[in-house]
C-alpha positions as CSV (number, residue, x, y, z in Angstrom):
1,M,-9.9,15.9,-1.8
2,V,-11.3,18.7,-4.1
3,E,-10.0,22.2,-3.8
4,Q,-11.4,25.1,-5.9
5,G,-12.5,22.6,-8.6
6,K,-9.1,21.0,-8.8
7,V,-8.7,17.3,-7.9
8,K,-5.6,16.6,-5.8
9,R,-3.5,13.8,-7.3
10,Q,-0.2,12.2,-6.3
11,E,1.7,9.3,-7.6
12,V,4.5,7.5,-5.7
13,K,6.6,5.0,-7.7
14,M,9.4,3.1,-6.2
15,L,11.8,0.7,-8.0
16,N,13.7,-1.8,-5.9
17,R,13.9,0.6,-2.9
18,K,16.6,2.5,-4.8
19,L,14.6,5.0,-7.0
20,L,11.6,7.0,-5.9
21,E,9.6,9.1,-8.2
22,I,6.9,11.4,-6.7
23,S,4.4,13.7,-8.4
24,G,2.2,16.3,-6.8
25,V,5.2,17.9,-4.9
26,L,4.7,21.5,-4.0
27,N,8.0,22.2,-2.1
28,V,11.1,20.5,-0.8
29,E,11.1,21.6,2.9
30,S,14.4,20.0,3.9
31,F,16.6,17.2,2.9
32,D,19.9,15.4,3.7
33,S,21.4,12.0,3.0
34,E,19.1,10.3,5.5
35,E,15.8,12.2,5.3
36,F,13.6,14.3,3.0
37,L,10.6,16.3,4.0
38,L,8.3,17.2,1.1
39,E,5.2,19.3,1.0
40,T,2.8,17.5,-1.4
41,E,-0.8,18.0,-2.6
42,C,-1.8,15.2,-0.2
43,G,0.1,16.5,2.8
44,F,3.7,16.5,4.2
45,L,5.6,13.4,3.3
46,T,8.8,12.2,4.9
47,I,11.2,9.8,3.2
48,K,13.9,8.1,5.3
49,G,16.9,6.1,4.1
50,Q,20.6,6.0,3.4
51,N,22.6,7.9,0.8
52,L,19.5,9.7,-0.4
53,H,20.0,12.4,-3.0
54,I,17.9,14.2,-5.6
55,K,18.2,12.8,-9.1
56,N,15.7,15.1,-10.7
57,L,13.6,18.1,-9.4
58,S,10.9,20.1,-11.2
59,L,8.7,22.0,-8.9
60,E,7.0,23.6,-11.9
61,Q,5.7,20.1,-12.9
62,G,5.6,19.0,-9.2
63,L,8.0,16.1,-9.8
64,V,10.9,14.8,-7.6
65,A,13.1,11.8,-8.2
66,I,15.2,10.6,-5.3
67,E,17.9,7.9,-5.4
68,G,19.4,6.0,-2.5
69,L,18.2,3.1,-0.2
70,V,14.7,3.9,1.0
71,H,13.7,2.7,4.4
72,A,10.4,4.4,5.0
73,L,7.7,6.7,3.6
74,A,5.2,8.4,5.9
75,Y,2.7,11.2,5.7
76,L,2.5,13.5,8.7
77,E,-0.8,14.0,10.5
78,T,-3.1,16.7,9.1
79,G,-2.6,20.0,10.9
80,T,1.0,19.2,12.1
81,Q,2.6,21.2,9.4
82,G,0.6,24.4,10.3
83,K,2.2,24.7,13.8
84,S,5.3,26.7,14.1
85,K,7.4,24.2,16.0
86,G,10.1,23.9,13.4
87,L,11.1,20.7,11.6
88,F,11.4,18.6,14.7
89,G,8.0,19.7,15.9
90,K,6.6,18.6,12.6
91,L,8.2,15.2,12.7
92,F,7.8,14.4,16.4
93,K,4.5,15.8,17.6
């Protein structure tokens, strides 16, 4: 996981399934109250839950904090994000 001399690093911290703090975030691709799709240094990450919303966002620092009830976290398969199938193509290969 080394790219141009830089080590990729990501931390995911969750507190009681209600607060999620993620570092290494490059971009917020899409979000709503039930699902977030984040581009991170370690790949595309989906977060599913209920009443999800952004508590804090700093793309300059690569940090995102999400509040709500978290049901699932999953990384998408490598290469899936490069295909131009749109959001549903990324999620349901």
